[in-house]
PDB file of the backbone (N, CA, C, O) and the ligand in Angstrom, with CONECT records:
HET     ZN  A 101       1
ATOM      1  N   MET A   1      -1.590-115.963 172.934  1.00  0.00           N
ATOM      2  CA  MET A   1      -1.266-115.306 171.541  1.00  0.00           C
ATOM      3  C   MET A   1      -0.987-116.429 170.597  1.00  0.00           C
ATOM      4  O   MET A   1      -0.391-117.450 170.940  1.00  0.00           O
ATOM      5  N   ASN A   2      -1.480-116.180 169.289  1.00  0.00           N
ATOM      6  CA  ASN A   2      -1.269-117.192 168.243  1.00  0.00           C
ATOM      7  C   ASN A   2       0.139-117.160 167.695  1.00  0.00           C
ATOM      8  O   ASN A   2       0.790-116.121 167.579  1.00  0.00           O
ATOM      9  N   PRO A   3       0.577-118.395 167.358  1.00  0.00           N
ATOM     10  CA  PRO A   3       1.880-118.391 166.650  1.00  0.00           C
ATOM     11  C   PRO A   3       1.832-117.710 165.270  1.00  0.00           C
ATOM     12  O   PRO A   3       0.793-117.670 164.612  1.00  0.00           O
ATOM     13  N   CYS A   4       2.948-117.199 164.874  1.00  0.00           N
ATOM     14  CA  CYS A   4       3.156-116.553 163.640  1.00  0.00           C
ATOM     15  C   CYS A   4       3.249-117.791 162.523  1.00  0.00           C
ATOM     16  O   CYS A   4       4.089-118.684 162.630  1.00  0.00           O
ATOM     17  N   THR A   5       2.399-117.735 161.575  1.00  0.00           N
ATOM     18  CA  THR A   5       2.531-118.757 160.487  1.00  0.00           C
ATOM     19  C   THR A   5       2.903-118.260 159.225  1.00  0.00           C
ATOM     20  O   THR A   5       2.820-118.980 158.230  1.00  0.00           O
ATOM     21  N   LEU A   6       3.349-116.974 159.162  1.00  0.00           N
ATOM     22  CA  LEU A   6       3.565-116.309 157.832  1.00  0.00           C
ATOM     23  C   LEU A   6       4.974-116.321 157.394  1.00  0.00           C
ATOM     24  O   LEU A   6       5.347-115.578 156.486  1.00  0.00           O
ATOM     25  N   THR A   7       5.855-117.217 158.062  1.00  0.00           N
ATOM     26  CA  THR A   7       7.174-117.276 157.572  1.00  0.00           C
ATOM     27  C   THR A   7       7.319-118.020 156.257  1.00  0.00           C
ATOM     28  O   THR A   7       6.494-118.891 155.981  1.00  0.00           O
ATOM     29  N   THR A   8       8.236-117.756 155.495  1.00  0.00           N
ATOM     30  CA  THR A   8       8.411-118.481 154.286  1.00  0.00           C
ATOM     31  C   THR A   8       9.302-119.671 154.465  1.00  0.00           C
ATOM     32  O   THR A   8       9.950-119.774 155.506  1.00  0.00           O
ATOM     33  N   ALA A   9       9.384-120.626 153.475  1.00  0.00           N
ATOM     34  CA  ALA A   9      10.081-121.888 153.657  1.00  0.00           C
ATOM     35  C   ALA A   9      11.475-121.837 154.079  1.00  0.00           C
ATOM     36  O   ALA A   9      11.985-122.726 154.760  1.00  0.00           O
ATOM     37  N   ASP A  10      12.119-120.754 153.659  1.00  0.00           N
ATOM     38  CA  ASP A  10      13.541-120.572 153.975  1.00  0.00           C
ATOM     39  C   ASP A  10      13.839-119.844 155.272  1.00  0.00           C
ATOM     40  O   ASP A  10      15.002-119.559 155.561  1.00  0.00           O
ATOM     41  N   GLN A  11      12.859-119.548 156.030  1.00  0.00           N
ATOM     42  CA  GLN A  11      12.995-118.831 157.341  1.00  0.00           C
ATOM     43  C   GLN A  11      12.854-119.759 158.475  1.00  0.00           C
ATOM     44  O   GLN A  11      12.125-120.744 158.355  1.00  0.00           O
ATOM     45  N   PRO A  12      13.522-119.514 159.615  1.00  0.00           N
ATOM     46  CA  PRO A  12      13.338-120.263 160.841  1.00  0.00           C
ATOM     47  C   PRO A  12      11.950-119.950 161.369  1.00  0.00           C
ATOM     48  O   PRO A  12      11.319-118.960 161.000  1.00  0.00           O
ATOM     49  N   HIS A  13      11.482-120.877 162.290  1.00  0.00           N
ATOM     50  CA  HIS A  13      10.254-120.646 162.872  1.00  0.00           C
ATOM     51  C   HIS A  13      10.194-119.325 163.644  1.00  0.00           C
ATOM     52  O   HIS A  13      11.123-118.978 164.374  1.00  0.00           O
ATOM     53  N   CYS A  14       9.052-118.573 163.468  1.00  0.00           N
ATOM     54  CA  CYS A  14       8.952-117.156 164.063  1.00  0.00           C
ATOM     55  C   CYS A  14       8.237-117.379 165.380  1.00  0.00           C
ATOM     56  O   CYS A  14       7.186-118.009 165.504  1.00  0.00           O
ATOM     57  N   THR A  15       8.933-116.784 166.363  1.00  0.00           N
ATOM     58  CA  THR A  15       8.290-116.892 167.758  1.00  0.00           C
ATOM     59  C   THR A  15       7.849-115.572 168.225  1.00  0.00           C
ATOM     60  O   THR A  15       7.591-115.430 169.420  1.00  0.00           O
ATOM     61  N   ARG A  16       7.727-114.509 167.335  1.00  0.00           N
ATOM     62  CA  ARG A  16       7.286-113.256 167.778  1.00  0.00           C
ATOM     63  C   ARG A  16       5.765-113.210 168.053  1.00  0.00           C
ATOM     64  O   ARG A  16       5.050-114.027 167.473  1.00  0.00           O
ATOM     65  N   PRO A  17       5.251-112.350 168.862  1.00  0.00           N
ATOM     66  CA  PRO A  17       3.813-112.290 169.072  1.00  0.00           C
ATOM     67  C   PRO A  17       3.144-111.949 167.705  1.00  0.00           C
ATOM     68  O   PRO A  17       3.683-111.282 166.822  1.00  0.00           O
ATOM     69  N   SER A  18       1.960-112.468 167.652  1.00  0.00           N
ATOM     70  CA  SER A  18       1.341-112.327 166.250  1.00  0.00           C
ATOM     71  C   SER A  18      -0.111-111.727 166.449  1.00  0.00           C
ATOM     72  O   SER A  18      -1.095-112.449 166.611  1.00  0.00           O
ATOM     73  N   PRO A  19      -0.157-110.386 166.425  1.00  0.00           N
ATOM     74  CA  PRO A  19      -1.398-109.712 166.617  1.00  0.00           C
ATOM     75  C   PRO A  19      -2.330-109.558 165.391  1.00  0.00           C
ATOM     76  O   PRO A  19      -3.501-109.197 165.504  1.00  0.00           O
ATOM     77  N   LEU A  20      -1.760-109.841 164.259  1.00  0.00           N
ATOM     78  CA  LEU A  20      -2.597-109.652 162.993  1.00  0.00           C
ATOM     79  C   LEU A  20      -2.978-110.900 162.354  1.00  0.00           C
ATOM     80  O   LEU A  20      -2.162-111.798 162.144  1.00  0.00           O
ATOM     81  N   GLU A  21      -4.318-110.972 162.016  1.00  0.00           N
ATOM     82  CA  GLU A  21      -4.856-112.047 161.264  1.00  0.00           C
ATOM     83  C   GLU A  21      -5.112-111.502 159.872  1.00  0.00           C
ATOM     84  O   GLU A  21      -5.798-110.492 159.710  1.00  0.00           O
ATOM     85  N   ILE A  22      -4.578-112.150 158.894  1.00  0.00           N
ATOM     86  CA  ILE A  22      -4.799-111.708 157.448  1.00  0.00           C
ATOM     87  C   ILE A  22      -5.532-112.783 156.730  1.00  0.00           C
ATOM     88  O   ILE A  22      -5.500-113.960 157.089  1.00  0.00           O
ATOM     89  N   ALA A  23      -6.192-112.342 155.709  1.00  0.00           N
ATOM     90  CA  ALA A  23      -6.917-113.319 154.865  1.00  0.00           C
ATOM     91  C   ALA A  23      -6.574-112.961 153.385  1.00  0.00           C
ATOM     92  O   ALA A  23      -6.376-111.803 153.017  1.00  0.00           O
ATOM     93  N   ASP A  24      -6.519-114.060 152.561  1.00  0.00           N
ATOM     94  CA  ASP A  24      -6.284-113.834 151.176  1.00  0.00           C
ATOM     95  C   ASP A  24      -7.743-113.776 150.437  1.00  0.00           C
ATOM     96  O   ASP A  24      -8.804-113.691 151.057  1.00  0.00           O
ATOM     97  N   VAL A  25      -7.639-113.828 149.168  1.00  0.00           N
ATOM     98  CA  VAL A  25      -8.871-113.662 148.389  1.00  0.00           C
ATOM     99  C   VAL A  25      -9.774-114.854 148.562  1.00  0.00           C
ATOM    100  O   VAL A  25     -10.977-114.730 148.330  1.00  0.00           O
ATOM    101  N   THR A  26      -9.274-115.982 148.951  1.00  0.00           N
ATOM    102  CA  THR A  26     -10.104-117.195 149.188  1.00  0.00           C
ATOM    103  C   THR A  26     -10.553-117.247 150.599  1.00  0.00           C
ATOM    104  O   THR A  26     -11.154-118.230 151.034  1.00  0.00           O
ATOM    105  N   SER A  27     -10.266-116.174 151.348  1.00  0.00           N
ATOM    106  CA  SER A  27     -10.676-116.151 152.793  1.00  0.00           C
ATOM    107  C   SER A  27      -9.956-117.116 153.645  1.00  0.00           C
ATOM    108  O   SER A  27     -10.406-117.375 154.762  1.00  0.00           O
ATOM    109  N   GLN A  28      -8.849-117.684 153.201  1.00  0.00           N
ATOM    110  CA  GLN A  28      -7.902-118.485 153.929  1.00  0.00           C
ATOM    111  C   GLN A  28      -7.261-117.493 154.878  1.00  0.00           C
ATOM    112  O   GLN A  28      -6.799-116.430 154.465  1.00  0.00           O
ATOM    113  N   ARG A  29      -7.233-117.881 156.263  1.00  0.00           N
ATOM    114  CA  ARG A  29      -6.764-116.911 157.265  1.00  0.00           C
ATOM    115  C   ARG A  29      -5.449-117.415 157.867  1.00  0.00           C
ATOM    116  O   ARG A  29      -5.182-118.616 157.879  1.00  0.00           O
ATOM    117  N   ALA A  30      -4.682-116.537 158.335  1.00  0.00           N
ATOM    118  CA  ALA A  30      -3.367-116.862 158.948  1.00  0.00           C
ATOM    119  C   ALA A  30      -3.053-115.768 159.971  1.00  0.00           C
ATOM    120  O   ALA A  30      -3.363-114.600 159.737  1.00  0.00           O
ATOM    121  N   TRP A  31      -2.478-116.113 161.036  1.00  0.00           N
ATOM    122  CA  TRP A  31      -1.978-115.173 162.096  1.00  0.00           C
ATOM    123  C   TRP A  31      -0.506-114.914 161.723  1.00  0.00           C
ATOM    124  O   TRP A  31       0.235-115.768 161.235  1.00  0.00           O
ATOM    125  N   GLY A  32      -0.150-113.598 162.015  1.00  0.00           N
ATOM    126  CA  GLY A  32       1.254-113.286 161.803  1.00  0.00           C
ATOM    127  C   GLY A  32       1.681-112.192 162.701  1.00  0.00           C
ATOM    128  O   GLY A  32       0.871-111.398 163.180  1.00  0.00           O
ATOM    129  N   CYS A  33       2.980-112.147 162.933  1.00  0.00           N
ATOM    130  CA  CYS A  33       3.552-110.984 163.649  1.00  0.00           C
ATOM    131  C   CYS A  33       3.525-109.799 162.668  1.00  0.00           C
ATOM    132  O   CYS A  33       3.276-109.948 161.472  1.00  0.00           O
ATOM    133  N   LEU A  34       3.793-108.620 163.240  1.00  0.00           N
ATOM    134  CA  LEU A  34       3.762-107.439 162.404  1.00  0.00           C
ATOM    135  C   LEU A  34       4.605-107.509 161.184  1.00  0.00           C
ATOM    136  O   LEU A  34       4.113-107.260 160.084  1.00  0.00           O
ATOM    137  N   GLY A  35       5.852-107.836 161.328  1.00  0.00           N
ATOM    138  CA  GLY A  35       6.709-107.827 160.201  1.00  0.00           C
ATOM    139  C   GLY A  35       6.250-108.841 159.081  1.00  0.00           C
ATOM    140  O   GLY A  35       6.190-108.492 157.902  1.00  0.00           O
ATOM    141  N   HIS A  36       5.940-110.076 159.493  1.00  0.00           N
ATOM    142  CA  HIS A  36       5.573-111.115 158.517  1.00  0.00           C
ATOM    143  C   HIS A  36       4.255-110.742 157.933  1.00  0.00           C
ATOM    144  O   HIS A  36       4.053-110.891 156.728  1.00  0.00           O
ATOM    145  N   ALA A  37       3.332-110.252 158.753  1.00  0.00           N
ATOM    146  CA  ALA A  37       1.984-109.918 158.215  1.00  0.00           C
ATOM    147  C   ALA A  37       2.059-108.813 157.117  1.00  0.00           C
ATOM    148  O   ALA A  37       1.414-108.875 156.070  1.00  0.00           O
ATOM    149  N   LEU A  38       2.872-107.834 157.434  1.00  0.00           N
ATOM    150  CA  LEU A  38       3.005-106.689 156.476  1.00  0.00           C
ATOM    151  C   LEU A  38       3.676-107.145 155.157  1.00  0.00           C
ATOM    152  O   LEU A  38       3.321-106.706 154.063  1.00  0.00           O
ATOM    153  N   ARG A  39       4.673-108.059 155.326  1.00  0.00           N
ATOM    154  CA  ARG A  39       5.292-108.597 154.208  1.00  0.00           C
ATOM    155  C   ARG A  39       4.323-109.443 153.218  1.00  0.00           C
ATOM    156  O   ARG A  39       4.351-109.432 151.988  1.00  0.00           O
ATOM    157  N   ALA A  40       3.473-110.163 154.053  1.00  0.00           N
ATOM    158  CA  ALA A  40       2.538-111.037 153.294  1.00  0.00           C
ATOM    159  C   ALA A  40       1.423-110.183 152.594  1.00  0.00           C
ATOM    160  O   ALA A  40       0.935-110.541 151.522  1.00  0.00           O
ATOM    161  N   LEU A  41       1.064-109.114 153.204  1.00  0.00           N
ATOM    162  CA  LEU A  41       0.152-108.123 152.507  1.00  0.00           C
ATOM    163  C   LEU A  41       0.659-107.635 151.291  1.00  0.00           C
ATOM    164  O   LEU A  41      -0.103-107.494 150.334  1.00  0.00           O
ATOM    165  N   ARG A  42       1.888-107.353 151.210  1.00  0.00           N
ATOM    166  CA  ARG A  42       2.494-106.797 150.048  1.00  0.00           C
ATOM    167  C   ARG A  42       2.667-107.936 148.973  1.00  0.00           C
ATOM    168  O   ARG A  42       2.540-107.700 147.771  1.00  0.00           O
ATOM    169  N   ALA A  43       2.956-109.153 149.460  1.00  0.00           N
ATOM    170  CA  ALA A  43       3.285-110.227 148.510  1.00  0.00           C
ATOM    171  C   ALA A  43       2.156-111.056 147.981  1.00  0.00           C
ATOM    172  O   ALA A  43       2.277-111.791 147.000  1.00  0.00           O
ATOM    173  N   VAL A  44       1.032-110.907 148.685  1.00  0.00           N
ATOM    174  CA  VAL A  44      -0.164-111.745 148.281  1.00  0.00           C
ATOM    175  C   VAL A  44      -1.264-110.787 147.681  1.00  0.00           C
ATOM    176  O   VAL A  44      -1.744-109.873 148.351  1.00  0.00           O
ATOM    177  N   ASP A  45      -1.619-111.037 146.445  1.00  0.00           N
ATOM    178  CA  ASP A  45      -2.514-110.248 145.757  1.00  0.00           C
ATOM    179  C   ASP A  45      -3.986-110.327 146.564  1.00  0.00           C
ATOM    180  O   ASP A  45      -4.507-111.420 146.792  1.00  0.00           O
ATOM    181  N   GLY A  46      -4.529-109.213 146.925  1.00  0.00           N
ATOM    182  CA  GLY A  46      -5.839-109.176 147.527  1.00  0.00           C
ATOM    183  C   GLY A  46      -5.879-109.586 149.037  1.00  0.00           C
ATOM    184  O   GLY A  46      -6.947-109.741 149.628  1.00  0.00           O
ATOM    185  N   ALA A  47      -4.692-109.748 149.611  1.00  0.00           N
ATOM    186  CA  ALA A  47      -4.566-110.079 151.024  1.00  0.00           C
ATOM    187  C   ALA A  47      -5.018-108.815 151.880  1.00  0.00           C
ATOM    188  O   ALA A  47      -4.755-107.679 151.484  1.00  0.00           O
ATOM    189  N   ARG A  48      -5.710-109.050 153.072  1.00  0.00           N
ATOM    190  CA  ARG A  48      -6.170-107.990 153.819  1.00  0.00           C
ATOM    191  C   ARG A  48      -6.110-108.358 155.309  1.00  0.00           C
ATOM    192  O   ARG A  48      -6.112-109.528 155.691  1.00  0.00           O
ATOM    193  N   ILE A  49      -6.057-107.326 156.109  1.00  0.00           N
ATOM    194  CA  ILE A  49      -6.118-107.558 157.565  1.00  0.00           C
ATOM    195  C   ILE A  49      -7.559-107.800 158.037  1.00  0.00           C
ATOM    196  O   ILE A  49      -8.414-106.929 157.874  1.00  0.00           O
ATOM    197  N   VAL A  50      -7.834-108.971 158.619  1.00  0.00           N
ATOM    198  CA  VAL A  50      -9.165-109.178 159.166  1.00  0.00           C
ATOM    199  C   VAL A  50      -9.273-108.901 160.624  1.00  0.00           C
ATOM    200  O   VAL A  50     -10.329-108.501 161.115  1.00  0.00           O
ATOM    201  N   ARG A  51      -8.236-109.101 161.299  1.00  0.00           N
ATOM    202  CA  ARG A  51      -8.273-108.692 162.766  1.00  0.00           C
ATOM    203  C   ARG A  51      -6.886-108.084 163.141  1.00  0.00           C
ATOM    204  O   ARG A  51      -5.831-108.429 162.608  1.00  0.00           O
ATOM    205  N   ASP A  52      -7.000-107.177 164.079  1.00  0.00           N
ATOM    206  CA  ASP A  52      -5.697-106.507 164.569  1.00  0.00           C
ATOM    207  C   ASP A  52      -5.902-106.436 166.078  1.00  0.00           C
ATOM    208  O   ASP A  52      -6.535-105.493 166.553  1.00  0.00           O
ATOM    209  N   LEU A  53      -5.406-107.370 166.830  1.00  0.00           N
ATOM    210  CA  LEU A  53      -5.480-107.414 168.201  1.00  0.00           C
ATOM    211  C   LEU A  53      -4.978-106.238 168.941  1.00  0.00           C
ATOM    212  O   LEU A  53      -5.382-105.974 170.073  1.00  0.00           O
ATOM    213  N   ARG A  54      -4.078-105.512 168.296  1.00  0.00           N
ATOM    214  CA  ARG A  54      -3.504-104.302 168.886  1.00  0.00           C
ATOM    215  C   ARG A  54      -4.679-103.228 168.976  1.00  0.00           C
ATOM    216  O   ARG A  54      -4.657-102.354 169.842  1.00  0.00           O
ATOM    217  N   LYS A  55      -5.593-103.320 168.144  1.00  0.00           N
ATOM    218  CA  LYS A  55      -6.737-102.353 168.134  1.00  0.00           C
ATOM    219  C   LYS A  55      -7.874-102.940 169.016  1.00  0.00           C
ATOM    220  O   LYS A  55      -8.884-102.263 169.209  1.00  0.00           O
ATOM    221  N   GLU A  56      -7.749-104.105 169.526  1.00  0.00           N
ATOM    222  CA  GLU A  56      -8.824-104.660 170.287  1.00  0.00           C
ATOM    223  C   GLU A  56      -8.465-104.741 171.731  1.00  0.00           C
ATOM    224  O   GLU A  56      -9.176-105.318 172.553  1.00  0.00           O
ATOM    225  N   GLY A  57      -7.324-104.140 172.020  1.00  0.00           N
ATOM    226  CA  GLY A  57      -6.995-103.991 173.496  1.00  0.00           C
ATOM    227  C   GLY A  57      -6.374-105.286 174.160  1.00  0.00           C
ATOM    228  O   GLY A  57      -6.179-105.379 175.371  1.00  0.00           O
ATOM    229  N   GLU A  58      -6.101-106.220 173.288  1.00  0.00           N
ATOM    230  CA  GLU A  58      -5.515-107.485 173.831  1.00  0.00           C
ATOM    231  C   GLU A  58      -3.931-107.267 173.914  1.00  0.00           C
ATOM    232  O   GLU A  58      -3.348-106.467 173.182  1.00  0.00           O
ATOM    233  N   GLN A  59      -3.338-107.997 174.806  1.00  0.00           N
ATOM    234  CA  GLN A  59      -1.865-107.965 174.866  1.00  0.00           C
ATOM    235  C   GLN A  59      -1.285-108.726 173.666  1.00  0.00           C
ATOM    236  O   GLN A  59      -1.714-109.835 173.349  1.00  0.00           O
ATOM    237  N   ALA A  60      -0.317-108.113 173.021  1.00  0.00           N
ATOM    238  CA  ALA A  60       0.340-108.778 171.847  1.00  0.00           C
ATOM    239  C   ALA A  60       1.448-109.385 172.438  1.00  0.00           C
ATOM    240  O   ALA A  60       2.234-110.037 171.751  1.00  0.00           O
TER     241      ALA A  60
HETATM  242 ZN    ZN A 101       6.474-113.657 162.136  1.00  0.00          ZN2+
END
C-alpha cells in the first residue's frame, strides 16, 4: 500500500492505508488515505480521484 502524502505541513506523518490516488489540474498525482484525500478534493480546485483501490478489489 502506498503511503499517504496528503498531510498538510502542520500534521504528523500519516500512516493510514491510502487507497485513493488523486490528481490536480496539472495531473500531479498523490496517494492519500480516505480522510486526507477527501479533504484535498475539497481544498484543491479541479482535483479528482484517478484511482480508487477499494473499487479495484485490492486490500487497503
Ligand atoms: Zn492520510
